[in-house]
C-alpha positions in Angstrom: 90.5 50.0 74.4 90.9 47.8 77.5 93.2 50.3 79.0 90.0 52.0 80.6 88.6 49.3 82.0 92.2 48.3 83.9 92.3 51.7 84.8 88.9 51.6 86.4 89.1 48.6 87.5 93.1 49.0 89.6 91.7 52.5 90.8 88.9 50.9 92.5 90.6 48.2 94.1 93.6 51.4 95.6 90.5 53.0 97.2 90.3 50.1 100.0 93.8 50.1 100.5 94.1 54.0 101.1 91.0 53.6 103.6 92.7 50.9 105.6 95.9 53.4 105.6 94.1 56.2 106.8 92.0 53.9 109.6 95.5 52.8 111.1 97.9 55.8 111.8 100.2 55.8 114.8 101.4 58.8 116.9 103.6 59.4 118.9 104.6 62.1 121.3 108.4 63.4 120.8 109.9 66.0 123.8 112.3 68.9 122.5 114.6 70.7 125.3 117.1 73.3 125.5 119.0 74.8 128.5 120.5 78.5 128.0 123.4 79.1 130.1 124.4 82.2 131.7 127.2 83.6 129.1 129.0 86.9 128.7 130.7 88.9 126.2 133.0 91.8 126.6 134.6 93.8 124.0 136.9 97.0 125.2 137.9 99.9 123.6 141.6 101.4 124.2 141.7 104.4 127.1 144.0 106.9 125.9 145.2 109.8 128.0 146.5 111.4 124.8 149.1 113.9 125.4 150.2 116.5 128.3 153.3 117.8 129.4 155.0 117.6 132.3 154.1 120.3 134.0 150.8 120.2 133.9 149.0 120.2 137.6 145.1 119.8 136.6 143.6 116.3 137.0 143.3 114.4 133.7 140.4 112.4 132.7 140.2 110.3 129.9 137.2 107.9 128.7 136.7 104.7 127.1 133.7 102.5 126.1 133.0 98.4 126.7 130.2 96.8 125.1 128.7 93.6 127.6 126.7 91.6 125.8 125.1 88.7 128.5 122.1 86.3 128.7 119.1 88.6 129.4 118.0 88.6 132.8 122.1 87.5 134.2 123.8 89.6 136.8 127.3 90.8 136.2 130.0 92.9 138.0 132.4 94.5 135.8 136.1 94.3 137.9 139.4 95.4 137.4 143.2 94.0 139.1 146.4 95.1 139.4 149.8 93.2 139.4 151.2 96.0 141.3 148.9 94.1 144.2 147.1 97.5 144.6 143.2 97.6 144.6 141.8 100.0 142.4 145.1 102.1 141.7 146.6 100.9 138.1 150.2 102.1 136.8 151.3 103.2 133.5 155.2 102.0 133.7 157.9 103.7 131.0 157.6 101.8 127.9 161.4 101.8 126.7 162.3 100.9 129.8 164.3 104.1 131.5 165.3 102.3 135.1 165.3 106.6 136.3 161.6 107.3 134.9 158.8 106.9 137.8 155.7 105.3 137.0 152.0 107.6 136.7 149.3 106.2 138.9 145.8 106.3 137.3 142.4 104.6 138.6 139.3 103.7 136.5 136.0 104.8 136.9 132.0 103.7 136.1 130.6 107.0 136.0 132.5 110.8 135.4 131.6 111.8 138.6 133.8 109.3 140.0 131.4 107.8 142.5 131.9 104.2 141.4 135.6 102.9 141.4 136.6 99.6 139.3 138.9 97.6 141.5 139.3 94.0 142.0 136.6 93.7 144.9 134.0 96.6 143.8 132.9 97.5 140.4 129.7 98.5 137.8 126.7 96.1 138.9 124.4 95.5 136.1 121.8 92.7 134.5 122.3 91.4 130.6 119.4 92.3 128.6 120.6 90.0 125.9 121.5 92.9 123.9 124.7 95.1 123.5 124.9 96.8 126.8 127.4 100.1 126.0 128.9 101.2 129.1 131.8 104.2 129.3 134.4 103.8 132.0 136.7 106.9 133.3 140.4 106.6 133.9 142.0 109.6 136.1 145.4 110.8 136.7 145.2 112.7 139.4 147.0 116.7 139.7 150.8 116.6 139.7 151.5 113.7 138.9 153.2 114.1 135.5 156.6 115.4 137.1 158.0 112.1 135.8 159.5 112.7 133.0 159.1 112.9 129.1 158.5 109.7 127.8 155.6 107.2 126.5 153.8 105.5 129.6 151.7 102.2 129.0 149.9 99.6 130.3 148.5 96.5 129.7 146.1 94.8 131.8 145.1 91.0 131.2 142.3 89.7 132.7 140.8 86.0 133.2 137.0 85.4 132.7 135.7 83.8 136.0 132.0 82.9 136.6 129.8 82.2 139.7 126.8 80.4 139.8 124.7 83.3 140.7 126.2 86.8 138.6 129.3 86.7 136.0 132.4 88.5 136.5 133.9 89.6 133.6 137.1 91.0 133.0 138.7 92.6 130.0 142.3 93.4 128.2 142.6 96.9 128.9 145.4 98.8 127.4 146.2 102.7 128.3 148.7 104.6 127.3 149.7 108.4 128.5 152.2 110.7 126.2 154.3 113.7 127.5 153.9 117.0 125.1 157.4 115.7 123.2 156.4 111.8 122.7 155.4 110.8 119.0 151.9 109.4 119.0 152.3 106.7 116.9 
């Protein structure tokens, strides 16, 4: 049985090698870095003023929700602009392109009491917390504005995202639809 003395002999020879290897360890420092940049995402739901008779004389309000996610600590402003060149007034236009039909003006607010109007220069100011923040927006059509005639009116707003180093400017796709009492809802 020469196997046992050979195994014992080889094991004894390995012990000094293991001890030598343990004494000659090397170390190094590794630096790990990460830069978190300011960012925001925005989801907007449709704003629908529903159906109303053209003889309705009271103010019409509708609300929608936008969901905003911004990097924790990032201040942001939600604004809206109009292609019609008016700051803070948006226009619902006849869907079928009737040349005789008039547009219907509406405005957007950050609160039901209409204290904070959302325009191209002023809007909803807040600070991101890293989680989804739900904000309610209110659309308002002034009293007596539905005398334009029956039909379906709509507006699509396309905004481009823009960022500054200190404050994020959020923009969104807003699709607003108003129906008169005789229009079909699709």
